[in-house]
Kinemage of the C-alpha trace (Angstrom):
@kinemage 1
@onewidth
@group {chain A} dominant
@subgroup {mainchain}
@vectorlist {calphas} color= white
{ca unk a 1} P 192.635 126.046 210.935
{ca unk a 2} L 191.273 122.641 211.817
{ca unk a 3} L 191.502 120.216 214.722
{ca unk a 4} L 194.590 118.563 213.228
{ca unk a 5} L 196.322 121.937 212.832
{ca unk a 6} L 195.692 122.877 216.462
{ca unk a 7} L 196.054 119.500 218.189
{ca unk a 8} L 197.993 117.191 215.854
{ca unk a 9} L 198.816 114.768 218.674
{ca unk a 10} L 195.125 114.111 219.362
{ca unk a 11} L 193.167 114.916 216.200
{ca unk a 12} L 193.458 114.247 212.496
{ca unk a 13} L 190.229 115.765 211.193
{ca unk a 14} L 189.082 117.064 208.829
{ca unk a 15} L 191.751 115.124 206.945
{ca unk a 16} L 193.312 115.392 203.507
{ca unk a 17} L 190.040 115.394 201.555
{ca unk a 18} L 188.821 118.682 203.021
{ca unk a 19} L 188.722 121.346 200.251
{ca unk a 20} L 191.212 123.821 201.765
{ca unk a 21} L 192.464 125.056 198.397
{ca unk a 22} L 188.959 125.661 197.046
{ca unk a 23} L 188.021 127.591 200.185
{ca unk a 24} L 191.141 129.737 199.863
{ca unk a 25} L 190.210 130.482 196.254
{ca unk a 26} L 186.912 131.851 197.626
{ca unk a 27} L 188.777 134.063 200.107
{ca unk a 28} L 188.362 131.745 203.098
{ca unk a 29} L 191.619 130.564 204.592
{ca unk a 30} L 195.229 130.530 203.510
{ca unk a 31} L 196.938 128.877 200.562
{ca unk a 32} L 200.467 129.308 199.211
{ca unk a 33} L 201.160 130.766 195.782
{ca unk a 34} L 202.471 127.999 193.513
{ca unk a 35} L 205.107 130.303 192.005
{ca unk a 36} L 206.533 131.077 195.442
{ca unk a 37} L 206.550 127.393 196.389
{ca unk a 38} L 208.585 126.730 193.228
{ca unk a 39} L 210.895 129.615 194.121
{ca unk a 40} L 211.551 128.140 197.564
{ca unk a 41} L 212.034 124.656 196.123
{ca unk a 42} L 215.032 126.212 194.369
{ca unk a 43} L 215.424 123.353 191.916
{ca unk a 44} L 215.285 120.597 194.535
{ca unk a 45} L 213.141 117.542 193.924
{ca unk a 46} L 209.950 117.887 196.018
{ca unk a 47} L 210.627 114.845 198.169
{ca unk a 48} L 214.274 115.637 198.915
{ca unk a 49} L 214.754 115.199 202.674
{ca unk a 50} L 215.348 118.361 204.707
{ca unk a 51} L 216.355 118.953 208.306
{ca unk a 52} L 213.378 118.145 210.518
{ca unk a 53} L 214.293 120.754 213.142
{ca unk a 54} L 214.446 123.506 210.504
{ca unk a 55} L 211.063 122.519 209.101
{ca unk a 56} L 209.512 122.380 212.561
{ca unk a 57} L 210.874 125.868 213.262
{ca unk a 58} L 209.050 127.146 210.169
{ca unk a 59} L 205.853 125.388 211.222
{ca unk a 60} L 206.124 126.886 214.710
{ca unk a 61} L 206.530 130.348 213.186
{ca unk a 62} L 203.399 129.700 211.131
{ca unk a 63} L 201.483 128.776 214.272
{ca unk a 64} L 201.754 125.024 214.732
{ca unk a 65} L 202.299 123.721 218.263
{ca unk a 66} L 205.933 122.642 218.242
{ca unk a 67} L 207.718 121.907 221.499
{ca unk a 68} L 211.467 121.348 221.989
{ca unk a 69} L 210.972 118.006 223.769
{ca unk a 70} L 208.793 116.364 221.111
{ca unk a 71} L 209.416 112.731 220.244
{ca unk a 72} L 210.075 111.804 216.603
{ca unk a 73} L 206.511 110.425 216.422
{ca unk a 74} L 205.093 113.729 217.695
{ca unk a 75} L 207.244 115.648 215.215
{ca unk a 76} L 205.913 113.508 212.355
{ca unk a 77} L 202.322 114.137 213.468
{ca unk a 78} L 202.844 117.921 213.336
{ca unk a 79} L 204.396 117.671 209.877
{ca unk a 80} L 201.629 115.326 208.730
{ca unk a 81} L 198.924 117.732 209.948
{ca unk a 82} L 200.532 120.540 207.941
{ca unk a 83} L 200.824 118.285 204.895
{ca unk a 84} L 197.180 117.149 205.119
{ca unk a 85} L 196.172 120.811 205.072
{ca unk a 86} L 198.551 122.189 202.445
{ca unk a 87} L 199.732 119.126 200.481
{ca unk a 88} L 196.987 116.515 200.710
{ca unk a 89} L 198.423 114.389 197.911
{ca unk a 90} L 201.230 113.155 200.203
{ca unk a 91} L 200.979 113.422 203.984
{ca unk a 92} L 203.579 110.980 205.263
{ca unk a 93} L 204.982 113.198 208.015
{ca unk a 94} L 208.425 113.254 206.417
{ca unk a 95} L 210.369 116.516 206.363
{ca unk a 96} L 210.911 117.206 202.671
{ca unk a 97} L 211.747 120.103 200.379
{ca unk a 98} L 208.198 120.647 199.131
{ca unk a 99} L 206.765 120.833 202.654
{ca unk a 100} L 209.512 123.281 203.587
{ca unk a 101} L 208.871 125.371 200.459
{ca unk a 102} L 205.134 125.499 201.191
{ca unk a 103} L 205.823 126.677 204.746
{ca unk a 104} L 208.229 129.352 203.513
{ca unk a 105} L 205.729 130.559 200.899
{ca unk a 106} L 202.964 130.759 203.514
{ca unk a 107} L 205.169 132.710 205.910
{ca unk a 108} L 206.117 135.110 203.124
{ca unk a 109} L 202.479 135.641 202.128
{ca unk a 110} L 200.814 135.812 205.538
{ca unk a 111} L 203.562 136.930 207.873
{ca unk a 112} L 205.552 135.368 210.615
{ca unk a 113} L 206.172 135.719 214.313
């Protein structure tokens, strides 16, 4: 977890260049299994839009600070923080199928509330 994961409305460090995947490969931190991400994509194109509320529910279950009264800007910042951590190649804050699939794969691998 990083500042952006805990406080996405106030922080954006360490940013998308931090080597999260390499750390996970060394046993430090979490990373989704690519095969499970593909399973949860279920044939959808990665950038297919998905329901923002459904994605935010998954992120809340994973541990991100999601509140029911968040503005669209605040919602995008939470999604962007997750994307910077787990999909640093595209962190636009948009709710899409790949982000959803990554969240589902992480919840499957590491548990859920």
